[in-house]
All heavy atoms as an XYZ file, in Angstrom:
765
protein
N      -7.429     22.746     36.505
C      -7.018     21.512     35.923
C      -7.621     21.415     34.497
O      -8.748     21.717     34.279
C      -7.513     20.349     36.739
C      -7.147     19.033     36.124
S      -8.073     17.597     36.651
C      -7.471     17.322     38.263
N      -6.761     20.927     33.570
C      -7.200     20.752     32.202
C      -8.188     19.582     32.089
O      -8.000     18.562     32.769
C      -6.042     20.450     31.241
C      -5.201     21.650     30.932
C      -4.206     21.229     29.882
C      -3.456     22.460     29.402
N      -2.535     22.165     28.337
N      -9.187     19.756     31.268
C     -10.113     18.651     31.023
C      -9.996     18.136     29.585
O     -10.605     17.132     29.264
C     -11.543     19.123     31.280
O     -11.865     20.232     30.470
C     -11.735     19.441     32.755
N      -9.259     18.828     28.739
C      -9.028     18.416     27.383
C      -7.572     18.567     27.020
O      -6.922     19.489     27.432
C      -9.881     19.258     26.392
C     -11.365     19.009     26.503
C     -12.131     19.806     25.458
O     -11.550     20.134     24.412
O     -13.299     20.061     25.686
N      -7.114     17.611     26.200
C      -5.750     17.662     25.696
C      -5.823     17.528     24.203
O      -6.433     16.597     23.692
C      -4.878     16.529     26.312
C      -4.825     16.686     27.808
C      -3.480     16.561     25.725
C      -4.198     15.508     28.530
N      -5.163     18.398     23.494
C      -5.229     18.419     22.018
C      -4.195     17.419     21.467
O      -3.095     17.310     21.971
C      -4.983     19.804     21.505
C      -5.250     19.926     20.043
C      -5.104     21.339     19.622
N      -3.777     21.845     20.051
C      -3.240     22.971     19.735
N      -3.920     23.785     18.926
N      -2.106     23.354     20.120
N      -4.593     16.767     20.416
C      -3.670     15.868     19.690
C      -3.763     16.252     18.201
O      -4.794     16.775     17.739
C      -4.024     14.416     19.887
N      -2.719     15.991     17.455
C      -2.701     16.287     16.014
C      -3.215     15.142     15.164
O      -3.101     15.164     13.942
C      -1.287     16.661     15.586
C      -0.807     17.945     16.214
O      -1.598     18.784     16.616
N       0.478     18.098     16.362
N      -3.772     14.112     15.767
C      -4.224     12.946     15.032
C      -5.410     13.264     14.123
O      -6.349     13.921     14.520
C      -4.670     11.852     15.967
C      -3.584     11.261     16.820
C      -2.256     11.604     16.852
C      -3.761     10.214     17.799
N      -1.585     10.851     17.764
C      -2.502      9.987     18.353
C      -4.836      9.515     18.233
C      -2.284      9.042     19.327
C      -4.626      8.536     19.193
C      -3.379      8.323     19.738
N      -5.356     12.779     12.897
C      -6.498     12.846     11.997
C      -7.385     11.663     12.225
O      -8.607     11.716     12.031
C      -6.027     12.901     10.564
O      -5.303     11.734     10.208
N      -6.787     10.520     12.604
C      -7.501      9.294     12.965
C      -6.576      8.378     13.734
O      -5.403      8.714     13.934
C      -8.055      8.612     11.716
C      -7.009      8.149     10.724
N      -6.307      9.013      9.907
C      -6.524      6.913     10.486
C      -5.451      8.308      9.173
N      -5.564      7.030      9.514
N      -7.100      7.240     14.138
C      -6.287      6.264     14.871
C      -6.443      4.884     14.236
O      -7.427      4.609     13.572
C      -6.748      6.221     16.331
N      -5.432      4.055     14.477
C      -5.454      2.676     14.028
C      -5.369      1.808     15.274
O      -4.490      1.953     16.077
C      -4.235      2.384     13.105
C      -4.214      0.895     12.744
C      -4.293      3.240     11.870
N      -6.406      0.950     15.464
C      -6.448      0.077     16.614
C      -5.931     -1.299     16.224
O      -6.416     -1.872     15.239
C      -7.877     -0.057     17.139
C      -8.618      1.278     17.370
C     -10.050      1.005     17.835
C      -7.886      2.153     18.376
N      -4.999     -1.844     16.973
C      -4.350     -3.139     16.657
C      -4.606     -4.045     17.861
O      -4.297     -3.689     19.003
C      -2.859     -2.963     16.372
C      -2.215     -4.300     16.057
C      -2.606     -1.978     15.238
N      -5.073     -5.254     17.579
C      -5.358     -6.226     18.652
C      -4.057     -6.786     19.201
O      -3.273     -7.435     18.500
C      -6.235     -7.357     18.134
S      -6.666     -8.525     19.394
N      -3.828     -6.549     20.483
C      -2.614     -7.004     21.151
C      -2.598     -8.519     21.313
O      -1.557     -9.161     21.163
C      -2.525     -6.282     22.511
C      -1.197     -6.487     23.176
C      -1.184     -5.588     24.445
C       0.193     -5.568     25.021
N       0.290     -4.610     26.141
N      -3.752     -9.096     21.626
C      -3.837    -10.556     21.796
C      -3.552    -11.298     20.509
O      -2.869    -12.316     20.498
C      -5.219    -10.956     22.338
C      -5.334    -12.399     22.707
C      -6.690    -12.672     23.303
C      -6.840    -14.167     23.633
N      -8.150    -14.449     24.202
N      -4.055    -10.753     19.369
C      -3.775    -11.391     18.079
C      -2.286    -11.356     17.756
O      -1.750    -12.367     17.236
C      -4.501    -10.665     16.954
S      -6.279    -10.925     16.965
N      -1.629    -10.268     18.079
C      -0.191    -10.161     17.820
C       0.573    -11.226     18.592
O       1.478    -11.843     18.071
C       0.348     -8.797     18.256
C      -0.110     -7.665     17.359
C       0.391     -6.341     17.842
O       1.115     -5.702     17.069
N       0.115     -5.912     19.018
N       0.174    -11.425     19.841
C       0.864    -12.431     20.683
C       0.583    -13.817     20.168
O       1.476    -14.659     20.122
C       0.360    -12.286     22.097
C       1.164    -13.092     23.116
C       0.597    -12.993     24.496
C       0.818    -11.619     25.103
N       0.419    -11.569     26.489
N      -0.661    -14.106     19.814
C      -1.035    -15.488     19.330
C      -0.423    -15.822     17.985
O      -0.112    -16.988     17.744
C      -2.539    -15.587     19.259
C      -3.223    -15.682     20.596
C      -4.678    -15.946     20.499
N      -4.868    -17.281     19.899
C      -5.928    -17.625     19.175
N      -6.866    -16.762     18.952
N      -6.011    -18.843     18.696
N      -0.318    -14.836     17.099
C       0.176    -15.110     15.746
C       1.644    -15.528     15.722
O       2.051    -16.264     14.874
C      -0.035    -13.891     14.854
N       2.406    -15.008     16.682
C       3.854    -15.260     16.713
C       4.497    -14.977     15.351
O       5.350    -15.692     14.875
C       4.125    -16.693     17.163
C       3.658    -16.995     18.546
C       3.931    -18.391     18.967
C       3.351    -18.639     20.322
N       3.276    -20.042     20.648
N       4.008    -13.936     14.726
C       4.489    -13.583     13.394
C       5.491    -12.438     13.495
O       5.551    -11.725     14.475
C       3.323    -13.145     12.514
N       6.266    -12.258     12.405
C       7.168    -11.123     12.293
C       6.717    -10.282     11.146
O       6.404    -10.799     10.063
C       8.605    -11.635     12.068
O       9.037    -12.359     13.175
N       6.657     -9.000     11.329
C       6.135     -8.084     10.311
C       7.220     -7.189      9.756
O       7.950     -6.569     10.506
C       4.993     -7.250     10.898
C       3.804     -8.024     11.326
C       3.683     -8.472     12.615
C       2.845     -8.390     10.386
C       2.594     -9.237     13.011
C       1.757     -9.149     10.772
C       1.629     -9.580     12.110
N       7.326     -7.165      8.438
C       8.290     -6.313      7.787
C       9.623     -6.967      7.590
O       9.921     -8.048      8.136
N      10.506     -6.325      6.820
C      11.812     -6.865      6.535
C      12.740     -6.984      7.757
O      13.619     -7.797      7.792
C      12.394     -5.944      5.473
C      11.609     -4.703      5.587
C      10.270     -5.062      6.135
N      12.563     -6.143      8.745
C      13.416     -6.186      9.915
C      12.868     -7.125     10.983
O      13.371     -7.137     12.142
C      13.657     -4.790     10.498
C      12.423     -4.087     11.012
C      11.696     -3.302      9.944
O      12.281     -2.950      8.921
O      10.510     -2.964     10.202
N      11.847     -7.927     10.621
C      11.330     -8.969     11.511
C      10.825     -8.429     12.849
O      11.193     -8.915     13.895
C      12.371    -10.095     11.708
C      12.827    -10.737     10.453
C      11.722    -11.499      9.717
O      10.883    -12.131     10.391
O      11.645    -11.369      8.474
N      10.011     -7.369     12.794
C       9.451     -6.814     14.001
C       8.321     -7.734     14.503
O       7.434     -8.083     13.763
C       8.876     -5.406     13.711
O       9.874     -4.610     13.139
C       8.341     -4.745     14.963
N       8.362     -8.161     15.781
C       7.348     -9.074     16.271
C       5.971     -8.460     16.480
O       5.001     -9.135     16.624
C       7.914     -9.558     17.590
C       8.879     -8.484     18.020
C       9.379     -7.871     16.758
N       5.883     -7.122     16.449
C       4.626     -6.429     16.696
C       4.209     -5.649     15.473
O       4.982     -4.829     14.952
C       4.811     -5.525     17.925
O       3.763     -4.593     17.987
N       2.967     -5.858     15.033
C       2.423     -5.114     13.911
C       2.341     -3.624     14.274
O       2.646     -2.769     13.464
C       1.061     -5.625     13.489
C       0.335     -4.875     12.406
C       1.131     -4.911     11.111
C      -1.066     -5.424     12.186
N       1.940     -3.301     15.493
C       1.830     -1.910     15.917
C       3.179     -1.176     15.815
O       3.266     -0.075     15.322
C       1.313     -1.847     17.339
N       4.245     -1.824     16.269
C       5.587     -1.233     16.175
C       6.040     -1.061     14.741
O       6.632     -0.052     14.384
C       6.581     -2.035     16.980
C       6.470     -1.916     18.437
C       7.524     -2.707     19.167
C       7.309     -2.631     20.671
N       8.278     -3.397     21.409
N       5.748     -2.062     13.925
C       6.129     -1.981     12.531
C       5.396     -0.818     11.836
O       5.984     -0.091     11.025
C       5.811     -3.282     11.794
N       4.112     -0.612     12.149
C       3.372      0.494     11.543
C       3.878      1.824     12.054
O       4.000      2.796     11.298
C       1.863      0.330     11.851
C       1.147     -0.752     11.106
C      -0.297     -0.894     11.589
C       1.126     -0.433      9.584
N       4.150      1.936     13.354
C       4.651      3.182     13.903
C       5.955      3.653     13.256
O       6.176      4.791     13.043
C       4.885      3.059     15.419
C       3.596      3.061     16.222
C       3.901      2.891     17.680
C       2.624      2.740     18.516
N       2.869      2.556     19.937
N       6.816      2.664     12.907
C       8.065      3.000     12.287
C       7.868      3.508     10.852
O       8.665      4.301     10.364
C       8.968      1.743     12.198
C       9.537      1.367     13.505
C      10.465      0.190     13.377
N      10.935     -0.205     14.670
C      11.349     -1.421     14.967
N      11.378     -2.318     14.026
N      11.768     -1.710     16.181
N       6.835      3.074     10.213
C       6.611      3.455      8.782
C       5.683      4.609      8.585
O       5.701      5.215      7.515
C       6.070      2.233      8.036
C       7.138      1.177      7.809
C       6.536     -0.083      7.295
N       7.506     -1.077      6.977
C       8.136     -1.823      7.914
N       7.852     -1.638      9.195
N       9.002     -2.716      7.568
N       4.873      4.919      9.580
C       3.919      6.023      9.389
C       4.595      7.361      9.594
O       5.381      7.511     10.525
C       2.751      5.841     10.352
C       1.842      4.650     10.056
C       0.847      4.447     11.190
C       1.130      4.834      8.752
N       4.296      8.304      8.737
C       4.931      9.621      8.813
C       4.306     10.524      9.899
O       3.235     10.252     10.375
C       4.689     10.202      7.426
C       3.374      9.619      7.048
C       3.383      8.227      7.612
N       5.062     11.514     10.254
C       4.444     12.610     11.002
C       4.664     12.680     12.486
O       3.922     13.389     13.127
N       5.635     12.050     13.071
C       5.937     12.287     14.448
C       5.603     11.151     15.400
O       5.195     10.064     14.992
N       5.727     11.461     16.698
C       5.475     10.487     17.769
C       4.401     10.951     18.706
O       4.158     12.160     18.848
C       6.767     10.300     18.586
C       7.791      9.430     17.980
C       9.064      9.412     18.799
C       8.896      8.749     20.102
N      10.178      8.561     20.807
N       3.750     10.024     19.338
C       2.764     10.321     20.384
C       1.572     11.150     19.882
O       1.151     10.963     18.787
N       1.141     12.065     20.701
C       0.009     12.884     20.325
C       0.327     13.947     19.300
O      -0.570     14.601     18.760
C      -0.697     13.482     21.533
C       0.140     14.416     22.328
C      -0.571     14.828     23.608
N       0.178     15.827     24.310
C       0.013     17.146     24.131
N      -0.912     17.599     23.334
N       0.784     17.978     24.797
N       1.597     14.150     18.993
C       2.004     15.096     17.978
C       2.079     14.476     16.587
O       2.337     15.161     15.613
C       3.318     15.752     18.345
C       3.210     16.576     19.591
C       4.476     17.267     19.926
C       4.297     18.104     21.205
N       5.486     18.841     21.565
N       1.882     13.192     16.484
C       1.895     12.496     15.193
C       0.649     12.857     14.389
O      -0.343     13.354     14.940
C       1.949     10.991     15.453
N       0.696     12.551     13.091
C      -0.491     12.800     12.260
C      -1.577     11.814     12.526
O      -2.749     12.087     12.313
C      -0.081     12.754     10.779
C       0.638     13.990     10.334
C       0.708     14.205      8.863
N       0.333     13.076      8.046
C       0.946     12.738      6.915
N       1.949     13.449      6.473
N       0.547     11.707      6.199
N      -1.202     10.581     12.886
C      -2.209      9.573     13.282
C      -1.665      8.684     14.373
O      -0.459      8.591     14.537
C      -2.668      8.749     12.085
C      -1.692      7.835     11.430
C      -1.999      6.389     11.831
C      -1.783      7.968      9.932
N      -2.565      8.090     15.099
C      -2.129      7.249     16.232
C      -2.288      5.789     15.977
O      -3.214      5.365     15.332
N      -1.373      5.009     16.508
C      -1.467      3.557     16.458
C      -1.587      3.099     17.900
O      -0.706      3.348     18.718
C      -0.197      2.882     15.806
C      -0.319      1.395     15.843
C      -0.039      3.412     14.386
N      -2.719      2.432     18.213
C      -2.982      2.043     19.607
C      -3.229      0.561     19.660
O      -4.015      0.019     18.888
C      -4.255      2.792     20.090
C      -4.061      4.318     19.983
C      -4.598      2.389     21.511
C      -5.319      5.094     20.227
N      -2.576     -0.100     20.627
C      -2.818     -1.540     20.854
C      -3.974     -1.630     21.821
O      -3.961     -1.001     22.868
C      -1.576     -2.175     21.422
C      -0.457     -2.292     20.456
C       0.796     -2.928     21.044
O       1.382     -2.342     21.945
O       1.128     -4.025     20.588
N      -4.961     -2.419     21.462
C      -6.114     -2.685     22.341
C      -6.101     -4.109     22.819
O      -5.541     -4.979     22.134
C      -7.447     -2.334     21.608
C      -7.521     -0.884     21.287
C      -7.582     -3.166     20.335
N      -6.678     -4.420     23.993
C      -6.558     -5.750     24.572
C      -7.018     -6.881     23.702
O      -6.259     -7.755     23.359
C      -7.385     -5.651     25.840
C      -7.450     -4.236     26.175
C      -7.387     -3.501     24.859
N      -8.273     -6.963     23.310
C      -8.773     -8.064     22.512
C     -10.028     -7.599     21.748
O     -10.889     -6.930     22.319
C      -9.096     -9.268     23.337
S      -9.601    -10.671     22.360
N     -10.122     -7.937     20.466
C     -11.285     -7.585     19.655
C     -12.190     -8.775     19.394
O     -13.151     -8.688     18.644
C     -10.812     -6.953     18.327
C     -10.072     -5.626     18.509
C      -9.407     -5.246     17.185
C     -10.980     -4.565     19.013
N     -11.925     -9.903     20.017
C     -12.770    -11.124     19.963
C     -12.953    -11.684     18.572
O     -13.982    -12.261     18.292
C     -14.120    -10.857     20.625
C     -14.014    -10.699     22.128
O     -13.094    -11.282     22.725
O     -14.835     -9.986     22.700
N     -12.011    -11.554     17.689
C     -12.047    -12.176     16.365
C     -11.066    -13.358     16.319
O     -11.431    -14.454     15.936
C     -11.711    -11.178     15.257
C     -12.656     -9.959     15.285
C     -11.729    -11.838     13.894
C     -14.106    -10.302     15.010
N      -9.874    -13.134     16.758
C      -8.805    -14.158     16.884
C      -8.628    -15.049     15.658
O      -8.827    -16.250     15.726
C      -9.064    -15.011     18.113
S      -9.148    -14.032     19.632
N      -8.235    -14.457     14.503
C      -7.944    -15.293     13.323
C      -6.631    -16.037     13.490
O      -5.760    -15.584     14.218
C      -7.831    -14.235     12.215
C      -7.320    -13.043     12.893
C      -7.971    -13.049     14.273
N      -6.519    -17.174     12.812
C      -5.262    -17.909     12.844
C      -4.243    -17.189     11.985
O      -4.524    -16.804     10.857
C      -5.441    -19.328     12.359
C      -6.237    -20.187     13.320
C      -6.200    -21.626     12.917
C      -7.010    -22.410     13.930
N      -6.556    -23.741     13.977
N      -3.044    -17.024     12.476
C      -1.928    -16.410     11.762
C      -2.254    -15.027     11.168
O      -1.847    -14.706     10.121
C      -1.430    -17.339     10.664
C      -0.978    -18.675     11.187
O      -0.362    -18.721     12.206
N      -1.335    -19.729     10.484
N      -3.002    -14.231     11.942
C      -3.365    -12.891     11.489
C      -3.597    -11.993     12.682
O      -3.796    -12.436     13.818
N      -3.611    -10.689     12.408
C      -3.841     -9.678     13.423
C      -4.978     -8.768     12.970
O      -5.008     -8.331     11.825
C      -2.566     -8.826     13.669
C      -2.842     -7.742     14.671
C      -1.418     -9.689     14.092
N      -5.932     -8.515     13.869
C      -7.089     -7.659     13.504
C      -6.684     -6.193     13.716
O      -6.049     -5.848     14.680
C      -8.316     -8.017     14.384
C      -9.490     -7.078     14.091
C      -8.706     -9.450     14.173
N      -7.086     -5.409     12.746
C      -6.724     -3.978     12.724
C      -7.974     -3.186     12.374
O      -8.740     -3.594     11.498
C      -5.649     -3.767     11.665
C      -5.132     -2.374     11.422
C      -3.652     -2.416     11.266
C      -5.759     -1.823     10.136
N      -8.205     -2.071     13.061
C      -9.380     -1.201     12.755
C      -8.857      0.198     12.473
O      -8.117      0.805     13.265
C     -10.349     -1.141     13.947
C     -10.839     -2.512     14.334
C     -11.514     -0.226     13.629
C     -11.647     -2.568     15.580
N      -9.246      0.720     11.326
C      -8.982      2.155     11.001
C     -10.198      2.925     11.415
O     -11.319      2.642     10.986
C      -8.779      2.273      9.469
C      -8.400      3.683      9.061
O      -8.496      4.607      9.855
O      -8.013      3.823      7.874
N     -10.043      3.914     12.331
C     -11.211      4.605     12.899
C     -11.946      5.463     11.883
O     -13.058      5.918     12.156
C     -10.770      5.476     14.093
O      -9.779      6.430     13.685
C     -10.261      4.644     15.239
N     -11.340      5.687     10.688
C     -12.086      6.392      9.638
C     -13.171      5.506      9.064
O     -14.121      5.965      8.498
C     -11.167      6.849      8.541
C     -10.166      7.870      8.951
C      -9.188      8.204      7.845
N      -8.437      6.972      7.533
C      -7.520      6.894      6.598
N      -7.238      7.942      5.856
N      -6.836      5.778      6.395
N     -12.940      4.163      9.153
C     -13.900      3.174      8.604
C     -14.158      2.112      9.671
O     -13.735      0.981      9.527
C     -13.282      2.527      7.363
C     -12.804      3.502      6.338
N     -13.656      4.258      5.566
C     -11.555      3.875      5.987
C     -12.948      5.027      4.789
N     -11.683      4.827      5.025
N     -14.882      2.466     10.711
C     -15.117      1.535     11.822
C     -15.972      0.333     11.433
O     -16.023     -0.667     12.144
C     -15.777      2.366     12.909
C     -16.425      3.502     12.184
C     -15.501      3.750     10.973
N     -16.649      0.386     10.285
C     -17.479     -0.720      9.863
C     -16.707     -1.762      9.066
O     -17.260     -2.791      8.704
C     -18.643     -0.175      9.045
C     -18.200      0.548      7.779
O     -17.051      1.088      7.807
O     -18.961      0.639      6.799
N     -15.420     -1.507      8.790
C     -14.622     -2.425      7.983
C     -13.326     -2.772      8.719
O     -12.393     -1.966      8.767
C     -14.289     -1.749      6.637
O     -13.462     -2.545      5.882
N     -13.296     -3.942      9.331
C     -12.114     -4.382     10.056
C     -11.200     -5.146      9.146
O     -11.677     -5.825      8.196
C     -12.512     -5.253     11.243
C     -13.294     -4.529     12.288
C     -13.941     -3.337     12.187
C     -13.534     -4.972     13.617
N     -14.585     -3.008     13.347
C     -14.352     -4.011     14.259
C     -13.193     -6.122     14.323
C     -14.778     -4.140     15.563
C     -13.613     -6.246     15.650
C     -14.374     -5.268     16.242
N      -9.908     -5.152      9.368
C      -8.954     -5.869      8.529
C      -8.255     -6.970      9.300
O      -8.029     -6.839     10.499
C      -7.858     -4.941      8.021
C      -8.274     -3.893      7.114
C      -7.058     -3.128      6.639
N      -7.455     -1.972      5.860
C      -6.661     -1.341      5.051
N      -5.392     -1.722      4.927
N      -7.052     -0.303      4.386
N      -7.920     -8.045      8.586
C      -7.064     -9.086      9.131
C      -5.778     -9.005      8.364
O      -5.758     -9.156      7.140
C      -7.711    -10.488      8.983
C      -8.985    -10.556      9.818
C      -6.707    -11.541      9.446
C      -9.757    -11.835      9.652
N      -4.700     -8.723      9.076
C      -3.375     -8.576      8.456
C      -2.595     -9.847      8.702
O      -2.364    -10.246      9.857
C      -2.616     -7.371      9.076
C      -1.284     -7.224      8.429
C      -3.435     -6.102      8.907
N      -2.238    -10.528      7.630
C      -1.459    -11.769      7.721
C       0.016    -11.448      7.866
O       0.461    -10.369      7.551
C      -1.681    -12.614      6.471
C      -3.114    -12.966      6.211
C      -3.570    -14.045      7.125
N      -5.001    -14.287      6.901
C      -5.777    -14.923      7.764
N      -5.242    -15.383      8.896
N      -7.025    -15.107      7.535
N       0.796    -12.412      8.333
C       2.209    -12.190      8.570
C       3.014    -11.904      7.283
O       4.043    -11.267      7.337
C       2.857    -13.342      9.331
C       2.830    -14.650      8.596
C       3.416    -15.751      9.463
O       2.761    -16.191     10.383
O       4.542    -16.184      9.135
N       2.507    -12.335      6.125
C       3.197    -12.101      4.870
C       2.711    -10.837      4.159
O       3.033    -10.601      3.020
C       3.069    -13.312      3.960
C       1.604    -13.630      3.608
O       0.716    -13.081      4.285
O       1.364    -14.445      2.709
N       1.922    -10.019      4.886
C       1.376     -8.794      4.264
C       2.492     -7.782      4.011
O       3.480     -7.748      4.675
C       0.369     -8.189      5.197
N       2.261     -6.918      3.021
C       3.196     -5.865      2.665
C       2.953     -4.687      3.615
O       2.008     -3.910      3.421
C       2.992     -5.432      1.203
C       4.004     -4.393      0.745
O       4.852     -3.977      1.569
O       3.928     -4.003     -0.438
N       3.798     -4.568      4.644
C       3.605     -3.550      5.695
C       3.796     -2.130      5.127
O       3.073     -1.227      5.527
C       4.557     -3.809      6.875
C       4.307     -5.207      7.446
C       4.331     -2.775      7.939
C       2.906     -5.465      7.930
N       4.679     -1.968      4.184
C       4.881     -0.630      3.575
C       3.620     -0.175      2.862
O       3.235      0.980      2.995
C       6.084     -0.663      2.608
C       7.409     -0.838      3.343
O       7.517     -0.308      4.447
O       8.292     -1.509      2.800
N       2.994     -1.071      2.103
C       1.767     -0.719      1.413
C       0.627     -0.443      2.403
O      -0.130      0.484      2.225
C       1.384     -1.831      0.416
C       0.345     -1.343     -0.568
C      -0.017     -2.395     -1.588
N      -1.324     -2.887     -1.228
C      -1.700     -4.125     -0.975
N      -0.791     -5.091     -1.073
N      -2.886     -4.466     -0.649
N       0.562     -1.257      3.439
C      -0.482     -1.070      4.437
C      -0.310      0.302      5.151
O      -1.299      1.010      5.325
C      -0.404     -2.209      5.488
C      -1.388     -2.115      6.657
C      -2.821     -2.189      6.177
C      -1.081     -3.227      7.667
N       0.913      0.651      5.475
C       1.173      1.916      6.136
C       0.795      3.091      5.195
O       0.249      4.083      5.659
C       2.632      2.029      6.517
N       1.088      2.920      3.896
C       0.704      3.955      2.942
C      -0.803      4.143      2.841
O      -1.306      5.253      2.825
C       1.290      3.611      1.580
C       1.089      4.662      0.518
C       1.711      4.283     -0.780
O       2.798      3.722     -0.781
O       1.086      4.560     -1.809
N      -1.504      3.003      2.848
C      -3.000      3.083      2.803
C      -3.542      3.759      4.023
O      -4.522      4.493      3.976
C      -3.571      1.660      2.651
C      -3.349      1.023      1.328
C      -3.843     -0.435      1.310
O      -4.491     -0.832      2.284
O      -3.532     -1.136      0.346
N      -2.984      3.453      5.175
C      -3.509      3.993      6.432
C      -3.168      5.468      6.625
O      -3.895      6.191      7.268
C      -2.933      3.207      7.610
C      -3.428      1.756      7.744
C      -2.608      1.057      8.817
C      -4.894      1.710      8.036
N      -2.089      5.916      6.001
C      -1.673      7.341      6.175
C      -2.366      8.288      5.215
O      -2.299      9.486      5.428
C      -0.155      7.459      6.054
O       0.258      7.183      4.760
N      -3.005      7.794      4.182
C      -3.680      8.685      3.220
C      -5.118      8.887      3.607
O      -5.718      8.195      4.338
C      -3.629      8.129      1.799
O      -4.200      6.813      1.750
C      -2.194      8.096      1.301
């Protein structure tokens, strides 16, 4: 039985699922209700574990900002972001992919 599975991820982006639900916001021009889905559509490099980076929804990060979603880039775990519904998702995806 395998004990390790390889992925092509250079890093992961953690998105708070509870914040997405509470914000009731739409992200991007196509009005996607989920920040995680909007980022997955814009990030280059494939799907699943074959992608260049992973976007993972986590249950709750205990920040719960009003009208925002908490996001963590695993390359910088000491710096969490709050993404507002009017944020430029294309620019955010570009920052996360570099």
